[in-house]
C-alpha positions in Angstrom: -15.9 -5.6 6.6 -13.3 -3.8 4.6 -9.7 -4.4 5.9 -6.5 -2.9 4.7 -3.1 -4.5 4.8 -0.8 -1.7 5.7 2.8 -2.6 4.8 5.6 -0.6 6.2 8.9 -1.0 4.4 12.3 0.0 5.6 14.2 0.6 2.4 17.8 1.3 1.4 17.5 5.0 0.6 20.2 4.7 -2.1 18.0 2.2 -4.0 14.8 4.3 -4.0 14.3 3.8 -7.8 14.6 0.0 -7.4 11.7 0.2 -4.9 9.8 2.4 -7.3 10.2 -0.3 -10.0 9.1 -3.0 -7.5 6.0 -1.0 -6.5 5.0 -0.3 -10.1 5.0 -4.0 -10.8 2.6 -4.5 -7.9 0.4 -2.0 -9.6 -0.3 -4.7 -12.3 -0.1 -7.8 -10.1 -2.2 -6.9 -7.1 -5.4 -6.1 -8.9 -5.1 -9.1 -11.1 -4.8 -11.3 -8.0 -7.8 -9.8 -6.3 -6.5 -7.0 -4.1 -7.8 -3.5 -4.1 -4.6 -1.5 -4.5 -4.8 1.8 -2.5 -1.2 2.6 -3.5 2.5 2.5 -2.8 4.2 5.5 -1.3 7.9 6.5 -1.3 9.3 9.1 1.1 9.3 12.6 -0.2 10.7 14.7 2.6 11.9 13.9 6.1 12.7 10.2 6.7 14.2 8.8 3.6 14.2 5.0 4.4 10.5 4.4 5.0 7.9 3.5 2.3 4.4 2.1 2.5 2.0 -0.1 0.5 -1.7 -0.2 1.2 -3.9 -3.0 -0.2 -7.6 -3.4 0.8 -9.7 -6.5 0.9 -13.4 -7.2 1.6 -12.5 -9.6 4.4 -9.6 -11.7 5.8 -11.0 -14.6 3.7 -10.6 -12.5 0.6 -7.0 -11.7 1.7 -6.2 -15.4 2.1 -7.6 -16.1 -1.4 -5.5 -13.3 -2.8 -2.4 -14.7 -1.1 -3.0 -18.1 -2.8 -3.5 -16.4 -6.2 -0.4 -14.3 -5.6 1.8 -17.4 -4.9 0.6 -18.9 -8.2 1.3 -15.7 -10.2 4.6 -15.9 -12.1 5.1 -12.1 -12.3 4.4 -11.8 -8.5 6.9 -14.6 -7.7 9.5 -12.9 -10.0 9.0 -9.5 -8.3 9.5 -11.0 -4.9 12.7 -12.8 -6.1 14.0 -9.7 -7.7 13.6 -7.7 -4.5 15.4 -10.4 -2.5 18.3 -10.4 -5.0 18.6 -6.6 -5.1 18.2 -6.2 -1.3 16.6 -2.8 -1.4 14.0 -3.8 1.2 15.7 -4.0 4.6 12.6 -4.9 6.7 8.9 -5.3 6.0 6.0 -5.2 8.5 2.3 -5.8 7.9 -0.6 -4.5 10.0 -4.2 -5.2 9.2 -6.6 -2.4 9.8 -10.4 -2.1 9.7 -11.9 1.0 8.1 -14.0 3.1 10.5 -17.5 3.5 9.0 -18.1 6.9 7.6 -14.5 7.9 7.3 -13.2 6.2 4.2 -12.9 8.1 0.9 -14.6 11.3 2.2 -14.3 14.0 -0.4 -12.8 17.4 0.4 -15.3 20.2 0.9 -14.9 23.7 -0.5 -12.8 25.9 1.8 -15.8 28.1 2.7 -17.7 25.1 4.0 -14.8 24.4 6.4 -14.5 27.9 7.7 -15.9 28.5 11.2 -19.1 30.5 11.4 -18.7 34.2 12.2 -19.7 35.0 15.7 -21.4 38.2 16.7 
């Protein structure tokens, strides 16, 4: 069963670039520790204090093994510590979701295939 850790961050909107640096570091750390990094996302328009990180795992057991490797990873620990020192993350919430079979990574279809059929 594929699960995704959906992390919702409340960030200081005046420290957006600090969060970007933090997220870019996870781009190196997470795959090395065994997580399938879906991506980190900063606000673009609208709400300016909410960011997200999505990391997929084959199972909860795989997530637990990842967490153990992450705690032992010196770059991971340093990234956590830096975030705490800089205080650009106000709040962090984690939700674990299960992918619905047949819906994950479905490619877009050409526009004509999406158009409704003409009716007589």
